[in-house]
C-alpha positions in Angstrom: 121.4 133.2 13.7 120.1 132.1 17.1 118.9 134.7 19.4 119.9 134.7 23.0 116.2 135.3 23.8 115.2 132.0 22.3 117.8 130.2 24.5 116.7 132.1 27.6 113.1 131.1 26.9 114.1 127.4 26.5 116.0 127.6 29.8 113.0 129.3 31.6 110.6 126.8 30.2 112.8 124.0 31.5 113.1 125.7 34.9 109.4 126.2 35.2 108.5 122.6 34.2 111.3 121.0 36.2 110.1 118.9 39.1 113.2 119.9 41.0 113.9 123.4 42.4 117.6 123.0 41.6 119.3 121.6 38.5 122.7 121.1 37.0 124.0 122.9 33.9 124.0 119.5 32.0 120.3 119.0 32.7 119.6 122.6 31.5 121.8 122.1 28.5 119.9 118.8 27.5 116.6 120.7 27.8 117.8 123.5 25.5 119.2 121.0 23.0 115.7 119.4 22.7 114.4 122.8 21.5 117.5 124.2 19.8 119.7 121.1 18.9 122.9 122.8 17.6 123.5 125.5 20.2 126.9 125.4 21.9 127.3 124.9 25.7 129.2 128.2 25.9 126.2 130.1 24.5 123.8 128.3 26.8 126.0 129.3 29.8 126.0 132.9 28.6 122.2 132.9 28.4 122.0 131.4 31.9 124.3 134.0 33.2 122.1 136.7 31.6 119.1 135.2 33.4 121.0 135.3 36.7 121.8 138.9 36.1 118.1 139.6 35.3 117.3 137.8 38.6 115.2 135.1 37.0 117.6 132.3 37.9 119.9 132.0 40.9 123.1 130.0 41.5 123.5 127.4 44.2 127.0 126.2 45.1 127.1 122.8 46.8 130.9 123.2 47.3 131.8 120.6 44.7 129.4 121.8 41.9 127.3 124.7 40.9 123.6 124.3 40.4 120.9 126.6 39.0 117.5 127.3 40.4 114.5 129.4 39.4 114.2 132.5 41.6 111.4 132.0 44.1 110.8 128.3 43.4 111.3 125.9 46.2 114.1 127.5 48.1 114.7 130.1 50.8 116.7 133.0 49.6 119.1 135.0 51.7 118.7 138.8 51.6 
């Protein structure tokens, strides 16, 4: 059984190594699949949401699409 923690670690590894401060879910999903090939998108999304709730990742809405970013990396946050 896959642990959500493993998926969250894969997401955070990708976010830390990413050259971009913002990324699409599809890019994050591809990165997780390199580490954990058979995980479903819904489970990756759940792990990403958990990371947002833990304030490790943040959402960006461009109007037409939602992107993710690592908190404190390359963007100005509103408080």
